[in-house]
N, C-alpha and C positions, 0 to 999 in steps of 0.2 A: 504494500500500500504506500502510495506517495505520502510522506509525512506532512507535506504542505498542501492544504486545501484552501478554499475560500468560501465565504458566505455568498451563495448565489442570490438568495432573497430572504426577507424577514416578513413575518405575518403576525398581526395582532388581531384578536377577536374579542373586543371589549365585552360584548354580550354573548354568553354561551349559546351556541348554535345559530347565531345570526351571522351575516356576512362580516368579513374582517377587512382590514386595509393593510397595505404593504409599504411601510416607511423605508426611507433610505437609511435612517438611523433611529435607534430606539434604546432607551435606558434598560439595563438588565438589573432586576431586583432579586431579592431572596425568593420571591414567589414566581419568578419567570420574567417575561417581557412586561414592561410597565403597562398596567391596565388590562392585561390579557385575562379574559374570563372574570373580570371584576364584578360584572353584573350578570343577572340570570333572570329568566322569565319563570314565574311560578303560577300554579293554580290557586284557588281560594284556600286550599288546605296547606299551602306552602311547599307543595311537591314540584320539583323542577320539570319544565317542559322543554323538549329538544326537537330537533328535526326527525328523530326516530318516530315521533307521533304527529308532528306538525311540520312537514317539509316546507311549508310556506315561510317559515322563519329564515330560510336561505335568502329571501328577497328583501329582508330588512337590512338596509345599509347602515353602517356605523362610521363615525369619524370623531376625532378628538381635536378640538381647536379652541383657542382662547379660553381654556379652562372649562370647556363644556363637552359633554358627550352628546353628539348629534345623532338622531335616529331618523331614518327616512324609509318610506315604503310607497309603492305606486298608488297614487290617488289620495294619500294621507298627509302629504306635506312633511314638515320637519318638526320634531320635538327635541328640545334641548334641555339637558339636566347638568347641573354643576358636577364636576368630577369628584368634588369633595363633599357632596350633599350628605346631610345627616338624615333626619326624619325619624319616624317611629320605628322601633326595633321589633322584629318578629323572628321566630325560629323557622328556618326553612330546611328542606331536605334535598340533598344531592347524593344519589346512590345510598350508601349506608351512613353517611354523615348527616348530623343535625347541627346546624350552625346558626349564629345570630346574623341578621342582615338588616340593613336600612331599607325601608320602603321608599321608592322613588317618587311617590305622589300620584295624584289623580290624572294628570296629563299623560304620563307614561302608561298608567293602567288603562286609560281609555284608548290610547294608541294600540296597545297589544291586544286588548279585548276586541276592538273593532277588526284588526287585521286577522286574528285567529278565529273570530266568530264564536268566542267562548270567554268566560271571565278569566282574566289573567292580570298579573301585576309584575312590575319590574322591581328587583331588589339589588342592593349593592352590598358586597361582602363587608362585614365589620372586621377591619384589620386588627382590632384589639384581640381577636380570637385567632388561634393557630389551628389550621386543618392540615395535619401532617400526612405525607405520602406513606404508603404501606411500609412499615419498618422491616417486615420480612424481606422486602426487596432492597431497601436502602441501607439496611444494617445500622451502623453507628451514625449515619448521616440523618439529621433531622431536616427534612425537606418540606417546608410549608408550601402550600399552593392555595389558590382561591377557589373558583368554581370549576376548574378543569376536572376531567373525569377522575384523575388520581395523581398526576405528576405535573410539575411546573413547566416542562418543556417537551415538545415532540420534534424530533429531527428526522428528516428524510433527505435523500439525495436526488438531484435532478436526473442522474443516470438511472436510478431505480425506476422512476416514472417512465423514462424513455424505454426501458426494457419491458415493463408491463404493457405499455402501449403497443410495442412491437408484437408481443405475444397475442394481444387482443385483436390486432389489425385495425385499431381505431385510436384516435387521439383524445384522451381525457385530460383536462387541465389539472394543475396542481391543487386547485381549491376544492376538489372532491375529497382531499385527504387532510386538509386543515392543519398542516404543519406550522410550527413556529419558526424553525430554521431549516432552510434548504441548502444543502452543501453542493458545491460545484467542484470540479477538478478531482473527483474520485470515481472509482469504478462503481458499477451498479451493486447495491447492497453492501457497500463499504460500511454503512452505519450499523449493519448487523454484527460486524466483527471488531470494530474499533472499541476501545475501552474508555478513552477520554478525548475531549476536545479542549484545547487551551488557546486563549487569546488575551493578551494584555492584562494579565493578572486574574483572569477568569478561567475556571476549570469546570467542565461539565463531565459527568460520568453517566455512562449507559447503565440502566437498571432493569428495563423490562421491554420486550417487544410490544408494539402497539397493536392490539387486536382490533379487527375491523368489523363494522356493523352496517346496517342498511343505509346509513347516511351517505356512504360512498356511492350508492346507486341513485342518489338524488342529483339531478341537474341543478347546479347552483345558480344558473342563469334563468331558470324557469320555475324552480321550486316544485318540480314534478319528478316522480320516480321514473327511472330510465332503464327498465329491465333488470337483469341479474348481474350485469357487469359493474365493477370489476371483480366482484366476489367470486363469480364462477371461475374466472381464470386464475385468480389468486389461490383458490382452493386446490388447484392442480399442482402447485409447487411451493406454496407458502402456508400450508396448514400446520399448525402447532398442536399436537395432541395433548401436550401438558396444559395448554391454555384453552383447549377445546374450541379453536377458531382459527381463522386466517390472520396473518400478521403482515404489517407493511409499515415500516418506520420504527423508530425506537424512542421510548420515553427516557428522559435524562433529568438529572438533578444537579444542582450546584454543589461542588465540594470545596471550592475556594473562590472567593470573589473580592475584588477591591471595591471600595466605595465609589459610587457614581460612575460606573463603567457603562459605556454605550457600545452596542454592536452596530456594525455598519455593513450595508450591502457592498460586496466586493472586498471586504476585509479578509486578509490572510489569517488562517488559523492552523494550528498544529494538531494533527490527529495521531493518536497512539493506539 
């Protein structure tokens, strides 16, 4: 493996399961890329809602500008919420975790309820609480994350997607897989065998393959299911019996970080 790689692209998803954006530079924090999965859509009981059950969330655009989270959807205009908003606290559920979160208010609730055609609210993670990744995977590393499925960062390589597309005979875009960091300058599936990525005082460690679900079959441009691909093809060569599913990409945690470090598109990194 070439020990020098580069960051091909960076991706932040402020609201879990909504569309993300791809900055040229972004701050890396203890919980991953700044603002990644900091917000989440929940039902009246506080249970999380994702594209697994509501693929229309793919069409909700997100941006962060001038200290505001901006939400857009076709025909609904824009709703803006302060990135540091407080509000009423409630307990919400994401997988097996129950965590405190700030309610984002009536404007955001009306936006998502209208878009989904069902009662829904937007909440923001209360950073005074720590939601740790599975210690069976991270060992001595305490890896906090916000509303991600379980780990602060997901890494995929551009070459892996190219190989998958070649096998399928069609071109799927990277947004089907919702990575945070896309590596360039490495061979396909290099992310499956590397142990660490290091750049400017930051060190990331691979801890678990990323198991894939029905979200990968959702066209992120239409919000509609698009057949059985890529799961059908991945099942032929990327099925992990220990995880009972297909895998594509790797979950990673921070083992060493300098304060206020940013990652940049095109930045060189060392892979080990």
